[in-house]
C-alpha positions, 0 to 999 in steps of 0.5 A, a space after each residue: 369307835 372312832 374312825 382317823 383319818 392317814 390324811 388328816 382330821 381335815 380332809 374328811 371333813 372336807 370329803 364331808 363336804 363334798 358329800 352334801 355339796 354334790 347331793 345339793 346338785 343333784 336336787 337343782 338339777 333334779 329340780 331343773 329337770 321337773 321346771 322344764 317338764 312342768 313348762 314344755 307341758 304348759 306351752 304343749 297346753 296353750 300351743 294345742 289350745 290355737 285353733 288355725 283355719 285351712 289356708 291355701 298359698 301359692 306364686 306365680 307371675 302375669 305381665 302387667 300392663 296398662 291400658 291405651 287412652 285414645 279418642 278423648 271427647 267432651 261434653 259442655 254445658 248449654 254457654 259452652 264455659 264447663 266440661 260435663 263429660 268426658 267421652 275416651 275408649 281404654 284399650 288394652 293388650 291382654 284384653 282385658 274390659 276394666 273393673 273400675 275407672 277414675 279419671 282427673 280433668 285438672 290445671 295439673 297433675 292431680 293433686 288430691 283424692 278429691 279431685 278424682 271423678 268415679 266412671 260408672 260401670 254402667 256407662 262402659 262399653 264394650 268396642 271388640 274385644 279389646 277398646 271399651 268406651 267410658 264416659 265420666 260425669 262431672 258433677 254439680 256445674 261441670 268443670 271451667 273450661 279452664 281449669 280443665 287443660 289435661 285430663 288424667 285416668 286411673 283404670 284396674 281390671 280388677 277391683 276397684 282404684 284407689 287414690 289416696 
């Protein structure tokens, strides 16, 4: 038995091609769906293995106020040619004692970290609630009088002073 189409043999063949193309699309769609599932499972497996420790975050504000330096005096070596120590008072309106203080005694503005001297916290003496007396000793024989014309002070109430 032969089948005949009213439209002609070529239309019948096109219907066959459409059916085959339709199957190709269905298979491609199914493969895309399966591939998406595999990728999804892989991504879940990857993220499920990450461990992040508990953390907290927050925000806030605080007033940042500086220290006021006053009462500067110097100690000299025996011949009186070099400065060996500097004494001064830091005043904090916020009543915060400094945790770290560094000074530079230079001819002009300090140019590098090598010019700064750390003032040991053991030599900070509280003078009431707002004032702290600081004593800094310059290493070696001290600093020549003609070089020590400008005192620069860096102080923080928490942590360490970082000079770069």
